[in-house]
C-alpha positions as a Markdown table, in Angstrom:
| # | Residue | x | y | z |
|---|---|---|---|---|
| 1 | Unk | 0.0 | 0.0 | 0.0 |
| 2 | Unk | 2.8 | 2.4 | 0.9 |
| 3 | Unk | 4.6 | 1.7 | -2.3 |
| 4 | Unk | 1.5 | 2.4 | -4.4 |
| 5 | Unk | 0.8 | 5.6 | -2.4 |
| 6 | Unk | 4.4 | 6.7 | -3.1 |
| 7 | Unk | 4.1 | 6.0 | -6.8 |
| 8 | Unk | 0.7 | 7.6 | -7.2 |
| 9 | Unk | 1.7 | 10.7 | -5.1 |
| 10 | Unk | 5.0 | 11.3 | -6.9 |
| 11 | Unk | 3.4 | 10.7 | -10.3 |
| 12 | Unk | 0.6 | 13.2 | -9.5 |
| 13 | Unk | 3.0 | 15.9 | -8.4 |
| 14 | Unk | 5.2 | 15.6 | -11.5 |
| 15 | Unk | 2.2 | 15.2 | -13.8 |
| 16 | Unk | 0.7 | 18.5 | -12.7 |
| 17 | Unk | 4.2 | 20.1 | -13.0 |
| 18 | Unk | 4.5 | 18.9 | -16.6 |
| 19 | Unk | 0.9 | 19.8 | -17.3 |
| 20 | Unk | 1.7 | 23.4 | -16.6 |
| 21 | Unk | 4.5 | 23.3 | -19.2 |
| 22 | Unk | 2.3 | 21.5 | -21.7 |
| 23 | Unk | -0.7 | 23.8 | -21.6 |
| 24 | Unk | 1.3 | 27.0 | -21.9 |
| 25 | Unk | 3.5 | 25.6 | -24.6 |
| 26 | Unk | 0.4 | 24.7 | -26.6 |
| 27 | Unk | -0.9 | 28.3 | -26.0 |
| 28 | Unk | 2.3 | 29.7 | -27.3 |
| 29 | Unk | 2.1 | 27.7 | -30.5 |
| 30 | Unk | 5.1 | 25.6 | -29.7 |
| 31 | Unk | 5.2 | 22.1 | -31.1 |
| 32 | Unk | 4.9 | 19.6 | -28.3 |
| 33 | Unk | 6.2 | 16.3 | -29.6 |
| 34 | Unk | 5.3 | 14.1 | -26.6 |
| 35 | Unk | 3.5 | 14.4 | -23.3 |
| 36 | Unk | 4.5 | 11.4 | -21.2 |
| 37 | Unk | 3.3 | 9.9 | -17.9 |
| 38 | Unk | 6.2 | 8.1 | -16.3 |
| 39 | Unk | 9.6 | 7.7 | -17.9 |
| 40 | Unk | 10.7 | 5.5 | -20.9 |
| 41 | Unk | 10.7 | 2.8 | -22.1 |
| 42 | Unk | 7.3 | 3.6 | -23.6 |
| 43 | Unk | 4.5 | 1.1 | -22.9 |
| 44 | Unk | 1.8 | 2.7 | -25.0 |
| 45 | Unk | 1.5 | 5.9 | -27.0 |
| 46 | Unk | -1.5 | 7.5 | -28.8 |
| 47 | Unk | -0.9 | 10.3 | -31.3 |
| 48 | Unk | -3.4 | 13.2 | -31.3 |
| 49 | Unk | -2.5 | 15.8 | -33.8 |
| 50 | Unk | 1.2 | 16.4 | -33.6 |
| 51 | Unk | 1.6 | 15.2 | -30.0 |
| 52 | Unk | 2.1 | 11.7 | -28.7 |
| 53 | Unk | 0.5 | 11.0 | -25.4 |
| 54 | Unk | 2.4 | 8.1 | -23.8 |
| 55 | Unk | 2.3 | 5.9 | -20.7 |
| 56 | Unk | 5.8 | 4.7 | -19.8 |
| 57 | Unk | 7.3 | 1.9 | -17.8 |
| 58 | Unk | 8.8 | 3.9 | -14.9 |
| 59 | Unk | 5.8 | 5.5 | -13.1 |
| 60 | Unk | 7.8 | 8.1 | -11.1 |
| 61 | Unk | 6.9 | 11.3 | -12.9 |
| 62 | Unk | 6.4 | 12.5 | -16.4 |
| 63 | Unk | 7.8 | 14.8 | -19.1 |
| 64 | Unk | 7.0 | 17.2 | -21.9 |
| 65 | Unk | 9.2 | 17.0 | -25.0 |
| 66 | Unk | 9.0 | 20.2 | -26.9 |
| 67 | Unk | 10.6 | 20.8 | -30.3 |
| 68 | Unk | 14.1 | 22.4 | -30.2 |
| 69 | Unk | 14.4 | 23.1 | -26.4 |
| 70 | Unk | 17.9 | 24.6 | -26.9 |
| 71 | Unk | 18.0 | 25.0 | -30.7 |
| 72 | Unk | 16.0 | 27.9 | -32.3 |
| 73 | Unk | 16.5 | 26.6 | -35.9 |
| 74 | Unk | 13.0 | 25.1 | -36.1 |
| 75 | Unk | 10.2 | 27.6 | -36.7 |
| 76 | Unk | 7.9 | 26.3 | -33.9 |
| 77 | Unk | 10.7 | 25.3 | -31.4 |
| 78 | Unk | 10.7 | 26.3 | -27.8 |
| 79 | Unk | 14.0 | 28.1 | -28.2 |
| 80 | Unk | 12.6 | 30.2 | -31.0 |
| 81 | Unk | 9.6 | 31.5 | -29.0 |
| 82 | Unk | 9.8 | 35.0 | -27.5 |
| 83 | Unk | 11.5 | 35.5 | -24.2 |
| 84 | Unk | 8.2 | 36.3 | -22.6 |
| 85 | Unk | 6.7 | 33.0 | -23.6 |
| 86 | Unk | 9.7 | 31.0 | -22.6 |
| 87 | Unk | 9.7 | 32.6 | -19.1 |
| 88 | Unk | 5.9 | 31.9 | -18.7 |
| 89 | Unk | 6.3 | 28.3 | -19.9 |
| 90 | Unk | 9.2 | 27.7 | -17.5 |
| 91 | Unk | 7.4 | 29.2 | -14.6 |
| 92 | Unk | 4.1 | 27.3 | -15.4 |
| 93 | Unk | 5.4 | 24.0 | -14.0 |
| 94 | Unk | 6.2 | 25.4 | -10.6 |
| 95 | Unk | 3.1 | 27.5 | -10.7 |
| 96 | Unk | 1.0 | 24.4 | -11.1 |
| 97 | Unk | 2.8 | 22.7 | -8.2 |
| 98 | Unk | 2.0 | 25.7 | -5.9 |
| 99 | Unk | -1.6 | 25.7 | -7.1 |
| 100 | Unk | -1.9 | 22.0 | -6.4 |
| 101 | Unk | -0.3 | 22.6 | -2.9 |
| 102 | Unk | -3.0 | 25.2 | -2.2 |
| 103 | Unk | -5.8 | 22.8 | -3.2 |
| 104 | Unk | -4.3 | 19.9 | -1.2 |
| 105 | Unk | -3.9 | 22.1 | 1.9 |
| 106 | Unk | -7.5 | 23.3 | 1.4 |
| 107 | Unk | -8.6 | 19.6 | 1.2 |
| 108 | Unk | -6.8 | 19.0 | 4.5 |
| 109 | Unk | -8.5 | 21.9 | 6.1 |
| 110 | Unk | -11.9 | 20.8 | 4.8 |
| 111 | Unk | -11.4 | 17.2 | 5.9 |
| 112 | Unk | -10.3 | 18.2 | 9.4 |
| 113 | Unk | -7.1 | 20.0 | 10.4 |
| 114 | Unk | -5.6 | 18.8 | 13.7 |
| 115 | Unk | -6.5 | 21.4 | 16.3 |
| 116 | Unk | -5.9 | 21.5 | 20.1 |
| 117 | Unk | -9.4 | 21.3 | 21.6 |
| 118 | Unk | -8.3 | 20.8 | 25.2 |
| 119 | Unk | -5.1 | 21.7 | 26.9 |
| 120 | Unk | -3.6 | 22.2 | 30.3 |
| 121 | Unk | -1.3 | 24.8 | 31.8 |
| 122 | Unk | 2.0 | 23.3 | 33.2 |
| 123 | Unk | 4.5 | 25.1 | 35.3 |
| 124 | Unk | 7.9 | 24.9 | 33.6 |
| 125 | Unk | 9.9 | 26.9 | 36.2 |
| 126 | Unk | 9.4 | 28.5 | 39.6 |
| 127 | Unk | 11.5 | 31.5 | 40.5 |
| 128 | Unk | 13.3 | 31.4 | 43.9 |
| 129 | Unk | 11.7 | 33.6 | 46.5 |
| 130 | Unk | 8.5 | 34.2 | 44.4 |
| 131 | Unk | 4.9 | 33.9 | 45.6 |
| 132 | Unk | 4.7 | 30.6 | 43.7 |
| 133 | Unk | 7.5 | 29.1 | 45.7 |
| 134 | Unk | 6.1 | 30.5 | 48.9 |
| 135 | Unk | 2.7 | 28.9 | 48.1 |
| 136 | Unk | 4.3 | 25.5 | 47.4 |
| 137 | Unk | 4.1 | 25.4 | 43.6 |
| 138 | Unk | 6.7 | 23.3 | 41.8 |
| 139 | Unk | 7.9 | 22.8 | 38.2 |
| 140 | Unk | 5.8 | 20.1 | 36.6 |
| 141 | Unk | 2.6 | 21.0 | 38.4 |
| 142 | Unk | -0.5 | 21.3 | 36.2 |
| 143 | Unk | -2.9 | 24.1 | 37.1 |
| 144 | Unk | -6.5 | 22.9 | 37.3 |
| 145 | Unk | -8.1 | 26.1 | 38.6 |
| 146 | Unk | -7.0 | 29.5 | 39.9 |
| 147 | Unk | -9.1 | 31.8 | 42.1 |
| 148 | Unk | -12.0 | 29.4 | 41.5 |
| 149 | Unk | -11.9 | 29.6 | 37.7 |
| 150 | Unk | -11.0 | 26.6 | 35.6 |
| 151 | Unk | -7.7 | 27.1 | 33.7 |
| 152 | Unk | -7.0 | 25.5 | 30.3 |
| 153 | Unk | -4.7 | 28.0 | 28.7 |
| 154 | Unk | -1.8 | 30.1 | 29.8 |
| 155 | Unk | -3.6 | 33.3 | 28.7 |
| 156 | Unk | -6.4 | 32.5 | 31.1 |
| 157 | Unk | -4.0 | 32.2 | 34.0 |
| 158 | Unk | -2.4 | 35.5 | 33.2 |
| 159 | Unk | -5.7 | 37.2 | 33.0 |
| 160 | Unk | -7.1 | 35.8 | 36.2 |
| 161 | Unk | -3.8 | 36.5 | 38.0 |
| 162 | Unk | -3.9 | 40.2 | 36.9 |
| 163 | Unk | -7.4 | 40.4 | 38.3 |
| 164 | Unk | -6.3 | 39.2 | 41.8 |
| 165 | Unk | -3.0 | 41.0 | 42.5 |
| 166 | Unk | -2.3 | 41.3 | 46.2 |
| 167 | Unk | -5.1 | 38.9 | 47.2 |
| 168 | Unk | -4.7 | 35.4 | 48.6 |
| 169 | Unk | -6.4 | 33.0 | 46.2 |
| 170 | Unk | -6.7 | 29.2 | 46.1 |
| 171 | Unk | -5.0 | 27.3 | 43.3 |
| 172 | Unk | -5.8 | 23.7 | 42.5 |
| 173 | Unk | -3.0 | 21.7 | 40.9 |
| 174 | Unk | -2.4 | 18.2 | 39.6 |
| 175 | Unk | 0.9 | 16.8 | 40.8 |
| 176 | Unk | 1.4 | 13.4 | 39.4 |
| 177 | Unk | -1.7 | 11.4 | 40.4 |
| 178 | Unk | -2.5 | 13.7 | 43.3 |
| 179 | Unk | -4.7 | 16.8 | 43.2 |
| 180 | Unk | -3.8 | 19.5 | 45.7 |
| 181 | Unk | -5.3 | 22.9 | 46.8 |
| 182 | Unk | -2.7 | 25.5 | 47.7 |
| 183 | Unk | -2.9 | 29.2 | 48.4 |
| 184 | Unk | -0.8 | 32.0 | 46.7 |
| 185 | Unk | -0.8 | 35.8 | 46.8 |
| 186 | Unk | 0.2 | 37.3 | 43.4 |
| 187 | Unk | 2.4 | 40.3 | 44.1 |
| 188 | Unk | 1.6 | 43.8 | 43.0 |
| 189 | Unk | 5.1 | 44.7 | 42.0 |
| 190 | Unk | 7.8 | 42.4 | 40.6 |
| 191 | Unk | 11.1 | 42.4 | 38.8 |
| 192 | Unk | 11.1 | 43.3 | 35.1 |
| 193 | Unk | 12.1 | 39.8 | 34.0 |
| 194 | Unk | 9.5 | 38.0 | 36.1 |
| 195 | Unk | 5.7 | 38.0 | 36.6 |
| 196 | Unk | 3.2 | 38.4 | 39.5 |
| 197 | Unk | 3.4 | 34.7 | 40.5 |
| 198 | Unk | 7.1 | 34.2 | 39.5 |
| 199 | Unk | 6.6 | 31.1 | 37.3 |
| 200 | Unk | 7.2 | 30.2 | 33.7 |
| 201 | Unk | 4.2 | 28.4 | 32.2 |
| 202 | Unk | 3.4 | 26.6 | 29.0 |
| 203 | Unk | 0.3 | 25.2 | 27.3 |
| 204 | Unk | 0.4 | 21.4 | 27.0 |
| 205 | Unk | -2.1 | 19.8 | 24.5 |
| 206 | Unk | -4.3 | 17.2 | 26.1 |
| 207 | Unk | -6.7 | 16.5 | 23.2 |
| 208 | Unk | -6.2 | 17.0 | 19.5 |
| 209 | Unk | -9.2 | 16.6 | 17.2 |
| 210 | Unk | -10.0 | 17.3 | 13.5 |
| 211 | Unk | -11.7 | 20.7 | 13.0 |
| 212 | Unk | -13.2 | 21.2 | 9.5 |
| 213 | Unk | -13.3 | 24.5 | 7.7 |
| 214 | Unk | -15.8 | 25.7 | 5.0 |
| 215 | Unk | -14.6 | 25.7 | 1.4 |
| 216 | Unk | -13.8 | 29.4 | 1.2 |
| 217 | Unk | -12.0 | 29.4 | 4.6 |
| 218 | Unk | -10.1 | 26.2 | 3.7 |
| 219 | Unk | -9.0 | 27.7 | 0.3 |
| 220 | Unk | -7.7 | 30.9 | 2.0 |
| 221 | Unk | -5.9 | 28.9 | 4.7 |
| 222 | Unk | -4.5 | 26.6 | 2.0 |
| 223 | Unk | -3.1 | 29.6 | 0.1 |
| 224 | Unk | -1.6 | 31.1 | 3.3 |
| 225 | Unk | 0.0 | 27.7 | 4.2 |
| 226 | Unk | 1.6 | 27.5 | 0.8 |
| 227 | Unk | 3.0 | 31.0 | 1.1 |
| 228 | Unk | 4.3 | 30.2 | 4.5 |
| 229 | Unk | 6.2 | 27.2 | 3.1 |
| 230 | Unk | 7.7 | 29.2 | 0.3 |
| 231 | Unk | 8.8 | 32.0 | 2.7 |
| 232 | Unk | 10.2 | 29.5 | 5.3 |
| 233 | Unk | 12.1 | 27.6 | 2.5 |
| 234 | Unk | 14.1 | 30.7 | 1.6 |
| 235 | Unk | 14.4 | 31.9 | 5.2 |
| 236 | Unk | 15.3 | 28.6 | 6.7 |
| 237 | Unk | 19.1 | 28.9 | 6.0 |
| 238 | Unk | 19.1 | 32.2 | 7.9 |
| 239 | Unk | 17.4 | 30.5 | 10.9 |
| 240 | Unk | 20.0 | 27.7 | 10.8 |
| 241 | Unk | 22.9 | 30.2 | 10.8 |
| 242 | Unk | 21.3 | 32.1 | 13.7 |
| 243 | Unk | 20.9 | 28.8 | 15.6 |
| 244 | Unk | 17.1 | 29.1 | 15.7 |
| 245 | Unk | 16.7 | 25.8 | 13.7 |
| 246 | Unk | 18.9 | 22.7 | 13.9 |
| 247 | Unk | 20.5 | 21.9 | 10.5 |
| 248 | Unk | 19.1 | 18.4 | 10.5 |
| 249 | Unk | 15.6 | 19.7 | 10.6 |
| 250 | Unk | 15.8 | 21.5 | 7.3 |
| 251 | Unk | 18.0 | 19.0 | 5.4 |
| 252 | Unk | 16.8 | 18.1 | 1.9 |
| 253 | Unk | 15.3 | 14.7 | 1.3 |
| 254 | Unk | 15.7 | 12.4 | -1.7 |
| 255 | Unk | 13.5 | 9.5 | -3.1 |
| 256 | Unk | 14.2 | 7.3 | 0.0 |
| 257 | Unk | 13.2 | 10.1 | 2.4 |
| 258 | Unk | 10.1 | 11.0 | 0.4 |
| 259 | Unk | 9.2 | 7.3 | 0.4 |
| 260 | Unk | 9.6 | 7.3 | 4.2 |
| 261 | Unk | 7.5 | 10.4 | 4.6 |
| 262 | Unk | 4.6 | 9.2 | 2.4 |
| 263 | Unk | 4.7 | 5.8 | 4.0 |
| 264 | Unk | 4.3 | 7.3 | 7.5 |
| 265 | Unk | 1.5 | 9.6 | 6.2 |
| 266 | Unk | -0.4 | 6.8 | 4.6 |
| 267 | Unk | 0.0 | 4.6 | 7.6 |
| 268 | Unk | -1.3 | 7.4 | 9.9 |
| 269 | Unk | -4.2 | 8.1 | 7.6 |
| 270 | Unk | -5.3 | 4.4 | 7.6 |
| 271 | Unk | -4.8 | 4.1 | 11.4 |
| 272 | Unk | -6.7 | 7.2 | 12.4 |
| 273 | Unk | -9.2 | 7.6 | 9.5 |
| 274 | Unk | -8.1 | 11.2 | 9.0 |
| 275 | Unk | -7.1 | 12.5 | 5.6 |
| 276 | Unk | -4.9 | 15.2 | 7.0 |
| 277 | Unk | -1.6 | 13.3 | 7.1 |
| 278 | Unk | -1.5 | 12.3 | 3.5 |
| 279 | Unk | -3.0 | 15.5 | 2.2 |
| 280 | Unk | -0.6 | 17.6 | 4.3 |
| 281 | Unk | 2.4 | 15.7 | 3.1 |
| 282 | Unk | 1.3 | 15.7 | -0.5 |
| 283 | Unk | 0.8 | 19.5 | -0.4 |
| 284 | Unk | 4.1 | 20.1 | 1.3 |
| 285 | Unk | 5.9 | 18.0 | -1.3 |
| 286 | Unk | 4.1 | 19.7 | -4.2 |
| 287 | Unk | 5.2 | 23.1 | -2.8 |
| 288 | Unk | 8.8 | 21.9 | -2.3 |
| 289 | Unk | 8.9 | 20.5 | -5.9 |
| 290 | Unk | 7.7 | 23.8 | -7.2 |
| 291 | Unk | 10.3 | 25.8 | -5.3 |
| 292 | Unk | 13.2 | 23.3 | -6.1 |
| 293 | Unk | 12.5 | 23.5 | -9.8 |
| 294 | Unk | 13.0 | 27.3 | -9.8 |
| 295 | Unk | 16.5 | 27.0 | -8.3 |
| 296 | Unk | 19.1 | 28.5 | -10.7 |
| 297 | Unk | 20.7 | 25.1 | -11.4 |
| 298 | Unk | 21.3 | 24.0 | -15.1 |
| 299 | Unk | 19.0 | 21.2 | -16.0 |
| 300 | Unk | 16.1 | 22.6 | -13.9 |
| 301 | Unk | 13.5 | 25.2 | -15.0 |
| 302 | Unk | 15.4 | 27.8 | -12.9 |
| 303 | Unk | 18.6 | 27.0 | -14.8 |
| 304 | Unk | 16.8 | 27.6 | -18.1 |
| 305 | Unk | 15.3 | 30.8 | -16.8 |
| 306 | Unk | 18.9 | 31.8 | -16.0 |
| 307 | Unk | 19.9 | 31.4 | -19.7 |
| 308 | Unk | 16.8 | 33.5 | -20.7 |
| 309 | Unk | 17.9 | 36.3 | -18.3 |
| 310 | Unk | 21.5 | 36.0 | -19.6 |
| 311 | Unk | 20.1 | 36.4 | -23.2 |
| 312 | Unk | 18.2 | 39.5 | -22.2 |
| 313 | Unk | 21.3 | 41.1 | -20.6 |
| 314 | Unk | 23.7 | 40.2 | -23.5 |
| 315 | Unk | 21.2 | 40.9 | -26.2 |
| 316 | Unk | 22.0 | 37.6 | -27.9 |
| 317 | Unk | 21.5 | 33.9 | -26.9 |
| 318 | Unk | 24.1 | 31.4 | -25.8 |
| 319 | Unk | 24.9 | 28.9 | -28.6 |
| 320 | Unk | 22.6 | 25.8 | -28.5 |
| 321 | Unk | 25.7 | 23.5 | -28.2 |
| 322 | Unk | 27.1 | 25.4 | -25.2 |
| 323 | Unk | 23.7 | 25.7 | -23.4 |
| 324 | Unk | 23.0 | 22.0 | -24.0 |
| 325 | Unk | 26.4 | 21.1 | -22.5 |
| 326 | Unk | 25.8 | 23.2 | -19.5 |
| 327 | Unk | 22.4 | 21.6 | -18.9 |
| 328 | Unk | 23.9 | 18.2 | -19.2 |
| 329 | Unk | 26.6 | 19.1 | -16.6 |
| 330 | Unk | 23.8 | 20.4 | -14.4 |
| 331 | Unk | 21.9 | 17.1 | -14.7 |
| 332 | Unk | 25.0 | 15.2 | -13.8 |
| 333 | Unk | 25.5 | 17.4 | -10.7 |
| 334 | Unk | 21.8 | 16.9 | -9.7 |
| 335 | Unk | 22.2 | 13.2 | -10.0 |
| 336 | Unk | 25.3 | 13.3 | -7.8 |
| 337 | Unk | 23.3 | 15.4 | -5.3 |
| 338 | Unk | 20.4 | 13.0 | -5.3 |
| 339 | Unk | 22.8 | 10.1 | -4.6 |
| 340 | Unk | 24.4 | 12.0 | -1.7 |
| 341 | Unk | 21.0 | 12.9 | -0.2 |
| 342 | Unk | 19.8 | 9.3 | -0.6 |
| 343 | Unk | 22.8 | 8.2 | 1.4 |
| 344 | Unk | 21.8 | 10.6 | 4.1 |
| 345 | Unk | 18.2 | 9.3 | 4.0 |
| 346 | Unk | 19.5 | 5.8 | 4.5 |
| 347 | Unk | 22.1 | 6.7 | 7.1 |
| 348 | Unk | 19.8 | 9.0 | 9.1 |
| 349 | Unk | 16.2 | 7.9 | 8.5 |
| 350 | Unk | 13.5 | 10.5 | 8.9 |
| 351 | Unk | 11.2 | 9.9 | 11.9 |
| 352 | Unk | 7.8 | 11.5 | 11.6 |
| 353 | Unk | 5.3 | 11.8 | 14.4 |
| 354 | Unk | 2.0 | 13.4 | 13.4 |
| 355 | Unk | 0.8 | 13.5 | 17.0 |
| 356 | Unk | -2.7 | 12.4 | 16.1 |
| 357 | Unk | -2.9 | 9.4 | 18.4 |
């Protein structure tokens, strides 16, 4: 099941990417010689007009073969199209991936996004000499109620505390298996780096449930989520350099890593009955594929865009032979990179916990 999920998911992502190139190339009047699902050898092909629509033996993606991708000699070749059309066609693949990511995220929101529906407030630290220490509170205590009011979130505790400064109030806590009632007096003045009680608190989720959104809200949230992934992808290296994120958290993944991620998501979806895990993973991978293809590396769409930009700056194009050689070198580099990443995936397997059970 996980192998089939991996093949279908990866095929879907690449199919949509190539569909973007295909549709825009047709609109530009470029001759598309083949639109293939999977990679050769070809299993079956049907010609419609000037294009062969094929199903190929290796079901891990797809391709669009346009006439003269580097050589402008042919009248209806890709390389002979205007710079504007070439830029639009090259962007279209990633654009389709980002659109697909938005729709998949929207599907995840519609089917039920994991949301904390019940939480508890836990004391992380007690300041020496503070009212909390005097009242007998300890790190690890969970606050059940304060001044007679049930407490489920840290913001509630802060609000109730502010309303009872200088007063002795009862606080009910859960300490292990024991529930205790203590008394504390929130102070009216306190050091700048502390608070009335003198504790550090955090919200600890107790119950996570799927919360569904309406279609419009889901679509807006899906678009926002896609934008967040794009921004985080480019800002992540900065966060790593600043020490905010560990490097291993943002390392790239190859086919083995993607297989592990989709397997974990498929297993979680089957075990919980929630569509969120597989839809969320599919959307994230689609957004990642769209971003990766725009990197200025020869052999990728971003590398081809780099040559279009160079042509605009120089006023003339790079020779087809030289451009083809550079793209071939880029593909060799990408293959080496994939092999290195695959070794990392095998050596340091990805461990996912969706936190739904």
